[in-house]
VEXLOZA-625104 format. One record per residue (C-alpha): residue in three letters; x, y, z. Coordinates in steps of 0.2 Angstrom, whole numbers. Each point is the difference from the previous one (the first is absolute). Example, Ala and Ser with C-alpha at 12.3 -4.5 7.8 and 13.67 -1.06 7.14 Angstrom:
2
SITE; ALA; 62; -22; 39;
SITE; SER; 6; 17; -3;
***
This chain:
213
SITE; MET; 82; 1; -182;
SITE; LEU; -2; 11; 15;
SITE; ARG; -18; 1; 10;
SITE; SER; 1; 12; 14;
SITE; ILE; -15; 6; 11;
SITE; THR; 3; 13; 16;
SITE; ALA; -11; 3; 12;
SITE; VAL; -2; 9; 15;
SITE; GLY; -6; -13; 12;
SITE; LEU; -4; -12; -10;
SITE; VAL; -11; -17; 6;
SITE; ALA; 1; -17; -9;
SITE; LEU; -12; -14; 0;
SITE; ALA; 2; -18; -10;
SITE; VAL; -18; 1; -8;
SITE; ALA; -5; -3; -17;
SITE; ALA; 6; 11; -15;
SITE; PRO; -13; 9; -10;
SITE; SER; 6; -10; -14;
SITE; ALA; 7; -18; 0;
SITE; LEU; 15; 6; -11;
SITE; ALA; 4; 14; 12;
SITE; ASN; 16; 1; 9;
SITE; GLN; -2; 11; 16;
SITE; GLY; 12; 7; 12;
SITE; GLY; -7; 15; 13;
SITE; LYS; -5; 2; 19;
SITE; TYR; -16; -4; 7;
SITE; ARG; -8; 5; 19;
SITE; GLY; -5; -15; 11;
SITE; SER; -17; 4; 3;
SITE; GLY; -16; -2; -9;
SITE; SER; -11; 17; 5;
SITE; ASP; 8; 12; -12;
SITE; ALA; -12; 10; -9;
SITE; GLY; 14; 9; -11;
SITE; SER; 16; 2; -5;
SITE; ARG; 11; 14; -9;
SITE; ALA; 17; 8; -3;
SITE; ASN; 9; 12; -11;
SITE; ILE; 8; -14; -13;
SITE; THR; 13; 6; -13;
SITE; GLY; 13; -10; -9;
SITE; SER; 7; -7; -18;
SITE; SER; -2; -17; -11;
SITE; SER; 7; -7; -16;
SITE; VAL; -12; -13; -7;
SITE; PRO; -1; -11; -15;
SITE; SER; -10; -1; -12;
SITE; THR; -10; -15; 9;
SITE; GLY; 0; 3; 16;
SITE; GLY; -8; 16; 11;
SITE; VAL; 3; 6; 19;
SITE; ILE; -10; 8; 13;
SITE; ALA; 4; 8; 17;
SITE; THR; -16; 3; 12;
SITE; VAL; -7; 3; 17;
SITE; ARG; -14; -16; 5;
SITE; THR; -12; -8; 11;
SITE; GLN; -3; -17; -1;
SITE; GLY; -15; -8; 9;
SITE; VAL; 8; -14; 11;
SITE; SER; -8; -15; -10;
SITE; ASP; -5; 8; -18;
SITE; GLY; -4; 17; -7;
SITE; LEU; 15; 16; -4;
SITE; PHE; -1; 19; -6;
SITE; GLN; 18; 6; -5;
SITE; PHE; 2; 16; -9;
SITE; GLY; 19; 9; -7;
SITE; HIS; 12; -1; -15;
SITE; ILE; -1; -10; -16;
SITE; LYS; 9; -3; -14;
SITE; GLU; 0; -13; -13;
SITE; GLY; 11; -6; -15;
SITE; THR; -8; 3; -18;
SITE; SER; -5; -17; -2;
SITE; PHE; -6; -5; 18;
SITE; THR; -19; -1; 5;
SITE; SER; -7; -3; 17;
SITE; ASN; -16; 7; 7;
SITE; CYS; 6; 18; -1;
SITE; GLY; 2; -1; -21;
SITE; THR; 14; -2; -11;
SITE; GLY; 16; 11; 3;
SITE; THR; -9; 9; 13;
SITE; ILE; 10; 15; 10;
SITE; GLY; -4; 10; 14;
SITE; TYR; -13; -3; 15;
SITE; MET; -9; -16; 3;
SITE; VAL; -14; -4; 11;
SITE; GLU; -2; -18; 3;
SITE; ARG; -16; -10; 8;
SITE; LYS; -5; -18; 5;
SITE; ALA; -16; -1; 8;
SITE; VAL; -1; -18; 12;
SITE; GLY; -3; -14; -12;
SITE; GLY; 0; 12; -15;
SITE; SER; 15; 5; -13;
SITE; TYR; 14; 12; 0;
SITE; LEU; -7; 16; -12;
SITE; CYS; 11; 16; -2;
SITE; ASN; -1; 17; -7;
SITE; ALA; 13; 10; -6;
SITE; PHE; 2; 20; -1;
SITE; PHE; 14; 9; -8;
SITE; GLY; 15; 5; 11;
SITE; VAL; 18; 0; 1;
SITE; PHE; 8; -17; 7;
SITE; GLY; 12; 2; 14;
SITE; SER; -4; 20; 3;
SITE; ASN; -5; 4; 19;
SITE; HIS; -18; 1; 6;
SITE; LYS; -10; -6; 13;
SITE; PHE; -9; -16; -3;
SITE; SER; -14; -4; 12;
SITE; MET; -14; -11; 1;
SITE; LEU; -13; -1; 15;
SITE; HIS; -15; -8; 4;
SITE; VAL; -15; 10; 2;
SITE; SER; -12; -7; 13;
SITE; GLY; -15; -4; -8;
SITE; SER; 6; 4; -18;
SITE; GLY; 15; -11; -4;
SITE; TRP; 17; 3; -7;
SITE; ASN; 6; 17; -6;
SITE; ALA; 17; 3; -11;
SITE; TYR; 8; 18; 4;
SITE; LEU; 13; 8; -10;
SITE; ASP; 8; 15; 12;
SITE; GLY; -15; 1; 10;
SITE; SER; -13; 0; -15;
SITE; LYS; -9; -13; -4;
SITE; ILE; 3; -10; -18;
SITE; ASP; -11; -16; 2;
SITE; GLY; -14; -9; 12;
SITE; PRO; -8; -4; 9;
SITE; TYR; 0; -18; -2;
SITE; ALA; -9; -13; 11;
SITE; LEU; 11; -15; 3;
SITE; GLY; -6; -11; 13;
SITE; TYR; 13; 6; 12;
SITE; THR; 3; 17; 10;
SITE; SER; 17; -3; 6;
SITE; GLY; 14; -10; -1;
SITE; LEU; 20; 0; -1;
SITE; ALA; 8; 15; -5;
SITE; PHE; 15; -5; -13;
SITE; ALA; 13; 12; -12;
SITE; VAL; 6; -11; -14;
SITE; GLY; 11; 0; -16;
SITE; GLU; -7; -13; -12;
SITE; PHE; 4; -7; -16;
SITE; ASN; -10; -10; -13;
SITE; GLY; 8; -11; -16;
SITE; SER; 18; 5; -5;
SITE; ALA; 9; 6; 15;
SITE; PRO; 4; 20; 1;
SITE; SER; 19; 3; -4;
SITE; SER; 0; 11; 13;
SITE; TYR; -14; 7; 15;
SITE; SER; 2; 11; 15;
SITE; MET; -14; 9; 9;
SITE; THR; -1; 9; 15;
SITE; PHE; -16; 2; 12;
SITE; GLY; 2; 13; 10;
SITE; ALA; 15; 12; -7;
SITE; SER; 7; 14; 10;
SITE; GLY; -12; 14; 1;
SITE; GLY; -17; -11; -3;
SITE; THR; -14; -8; 9;
SITE; PRO; 9; -18; 5;
SITE; TRP; -7; -18; -1;
SITE; GLN; -15; 3; 11;
SITE; TYR; -18; -10; 5;
SITE; THR; -15; 5; 10;
SITE; VAL; -12; -10; 10;
SITE; ASP; -13; 15; 4;
SITE; ARG; -1; 7; -19;
SITE; THR; 5; 15; 6;
SITE; ASN; 15; -2; 11;
SITE; TRP; 18; -4; -11;
SITE; ILE; 14; -9; 8;
SITE; THR; 18; 0; -5;
SITE; ILE; 6; -20; -2;
SITE; ASN; 17; -4; 8;
SITE; SER; -2; -15; 2;
SITE; ALA; -5; -15; -14;
SITE; SER; 3; -17; -6;
SITE; ASN; 9; -3; -18;
SITE; PHE; -4; -11; -13;
SITE; ASN; 9; -7; -16;
SITE; ASP; -4; -9; -14;
SITE; GLY; 19; 1; -5;
SITE; GLY; 11; 11; -4;
SITE; TRP; -4; 15; 9;
SITE; MET; 11; 12; 11;
SITE; ILE; -11; 8; 13;
SITE; THR; 5; 12; 14;
SITE; SER; -12; 8; 13;
SITE; LEU; -3; 14; 6;
SITE; SER; 3; 10; -15;
SITE; VAL; -8; -15; -8;
SITE; SER; 9; -4; -17;
SITE; VAL; -3; -14; -10;
SITE; HIS; 13; -7; -13;
SITE; HIS; 1; -15; -11;
SITE; GLN; 16; -6; -4;
SITE; PRO; 7; -7; -15;
SITE; VAL; 2; -19; -4;
SITE; ARG; 19; -1; -6;
SITE; LYS; 4; -14; -10;
SITE; PRO; 17; -7; 4;
***
């Protein structure tokens, strides 16, 4: 099985996963003041019937709370809070002290689009696809956090997975503090729950198959 993520300027942090069963790899920016994260995300994955993958940009509260937007692909028998056998795009949120909730949208998994999520002052968190709002606002109990670029699988591992955040010609992985100016991330920290190959600047994450002797 191969799981891979690629991202331009990824940062990663060892924090609680969206699911207790999730396996994640990627990067996070080492600050708690980010009010948004965005990047063009493109790639591919093969999933078994009993597993699913996502590739998202995310902000995560320092102690709790999460908002993320990106690609999703689930096997025909796999059920998550985004549905059963869901393929396309997903917006997942977790309010501080709350549960994980998801809205799924029709789309082509792995196709090259700009995924953005932003906290709008006085309103809440919004998700934007190619600059147009697709979901939100949601008041989640936190207004800024850590920016992430994340590859993740749940259930059975994918046989292949490769994602790039900020491919050539697209928006690189960026963050905003003032909700207006976006800054390209050139320095970030890796996180790896096991099996991910993560490259930097053009962030690329791959999950390597476990081969039996």
